[in-house]
C-alpha positions in Angstrom: 3.9 -15.7 11.8 1.6 -15.6 8.8 1.3 -19.4 8.7 0.3 -19.3 12.4 -2.3 -16.6 11.7 -3.8 -18.7 8.9 -3.8 -21.8 11.2 -5.7 -19.8 13.9 -8.3 -18.8 11.3 -8.7 -22.5 10.3 -9.0 -23.5 13.9 -11.7 -20.8 14.6 -13.6 -21.9 11.5 -13.3 -25.6 12.2 -14.5 -25.2 15.8 -17.3 -22.9 14.8 -18.8 -25.1 12.0 -22.2 -25.4 13.6 -22.5 -21.6 14.1 -21.2 -20.8 10.6 -22.9 -23.7 8.8 -20.7 -26.6 7.6 -20.4 -25.3 4.1 -19.3 -21.8 5.2 -16.9 -23.2 7.7 -15.4 -25.6 5.1 -14.9 -22.7 2.6 -13.1 -20.6 5.3 -11.0 -23.6 6.4 -9.9 -24.4 2.9 -8.9 -20.8 2.2 -7.0 -20.6 5.5 -5.3 -23.9 5.0 -4.3 -22.9 1.4 -2.7 -19.7 2.7 -1.1 -21.5 5.6 0.6 -23.9 3.2 1.8 -21.2 0.9 3.1 -19.1 3.8 4.9 -22.0 5.2 6.6 -22.7 1.9 7.9 -19.1 1.9 9.9 -19.8 5.1 12.2 -21.9 2.9 12.1 -19.6 -0.1 13.2 -16.5 1.7 16.8 -17.5 2.6 17.2 -19.0 -0.8 16.2 -15.8 -2.4 18.5 -13.8 -0.2 21.5 -16.1 -0.7 22.1 -14.4 -4.1 22.4 -11.0 -2.3 25.0 -12.4 0.0 27.0 -14.0 -2.8 27.0 -10.7 -4.8 28.1 -8.8 -1.7 31.1 -11.1 -1.5 32.3 -10.2 -5.0 34.8 -7.5 -5.8 33.3 -4.1 -6.2 32.5 -2.9 -9.7 29.8 -2.2 -12.2 29.1 -5.8 -13.0 28.7 -6.6 -9.3 26.5 -3.6 -8.7 24.2 -4.7 -11.5 24.0 -8.3 -10.2 23.5 -7.1 -6.7 20.6 -4.8 -7.7 19.0 -7.7 -9.6 19.5 -10.0 -6.6 17.9 -7.5 -4.2 15.0 -7.0 -6.6 14.5 -10.8 -6.6 14.8 -10.9 -2.8 11.9 -8.4 -2.5 9.5 -10.9 -4.1 9.2 -13.2 -1.1 8.4 -10.5 1.5 6.0 -8.9 -1.0 4.2 -12.3 -1.3 3.9 -12.3 2.5 2.2 -8.9 2.4 -0.1 -10.1 -0.4 -1.1 -13.3 1.6 -1.6 -11.2 4.7 -4.5 -9.4 3.1 -6.9 -12.3 2.8 -5.8 -13.7 6.3 -6.8 -10.4 7.9 -10.1 -10.5 6.0 -10.7 -14.1 7.1 -9.9 -13.1 10.7 -12.4 -10.2 10.5 -15.1 -12.5 9.2 -14.4 -15.1 11.9 -14.3 -12.5 14.7 -17.7 -11.4 13.7 -19.2 -14.8 13.0 -17.4 -17.5 14.9 -18.2 -18.9 18.4 -17.7 -16.2 21.0 -15.1 -18.4 22.7 -13.0 -18.3 19.6 -13.2 -14.6 18.8 -9.9 -14.0 20.6 -8.2 -16.5 18.2 -9.7 -14.7 15.2 -8.5 -11.3 16.5 -5.1 -12.7 17.3 -4.9 -14.2 13.8 -5.6 -10.7 12.4 -2.9 -9.1 14.6 -0.4 -11.8 13.6 -1.1 -11.3 9.9 -0.8 -7.6 10.3 2.5 -7.9 12.1 3.8 -10.2 9.3 2.7 -7.7 6.7 4.4 -4.8 8.4 7.6 -6.7 8.8 7.6 -8.0 5.3 6.7 -4.6 3.8 9.8 -3.2 5.6 11.9 -5.9 3.9 10.5 -4.9 0.6 11.5 -1.3 1.2 15.0 -2.3 2.3 15.6 -4.7 -0.6 14.4 -2.1 -3.1 16.1 0.9 -1.6 18.3 1.2 -4.7 15.2 1.2 -6.9 13.0 4.0 -5.5 10.7 4.0 -8.6 10.0 0.3 -8.4 6.2 -0.1 -8.2 6.5 -2.7 -5.5 7.2 0.1 -3.0 3.7 1.5 -3.4 2.1 -1.9 -3.7 3.5 -3.1 -0.4 2.7 0.2 1.3 -0.9 0.3 -0.1 -1.6 -3.3 1.0 -0.1 -2.7 4.5 -2.2 0.4 4.8 -5.4 -1.5 3.8 -4.5 -4.2 6.4 -4.1 -1.6 9.1 -7.5 -0.1 8.3 -9.1 -3.5 8.5 -7.3 -4.3 11.8 -8.6 -1.0 13.2 -12.1 -2.1 12.4 -11.5 -5.5 13.8 -10.3 -4.1 17.1 -13.3 -1.9 17.4 -15.8 -4.7 16.5 
């Protein structure tokens, strides 16, 4: 979802190069493509990170298993947290493009922002679930704060 959002940003910038100026469009395209590539790589990383959780759940109960499971869940929270982190600049790119791209592509920019927001909300939920056993972990508030910032920017995007 996030990779698609970034790809839509790149499309809107690419097809708006004359309106944005070539240099501005190129900078926006490069940022969107960088994020798209990183988001796409996370598609493969997420199941690998969660595999350790599944393996620990299969072990006999006990203190050692509990400690290893907590560590695996903590590690598994990193991928969705990275999705939330990457969603922030995608929403910002979408907002810039919605304001500055060709009018015919404004819908693509707004859709990119909405997709990035949905990816951030879903990923933030996974962070909370994976870290349920560690309520003091600072990644709870980090994910929550970034998701809230995204929601504020999306509210502005929808009213623009």
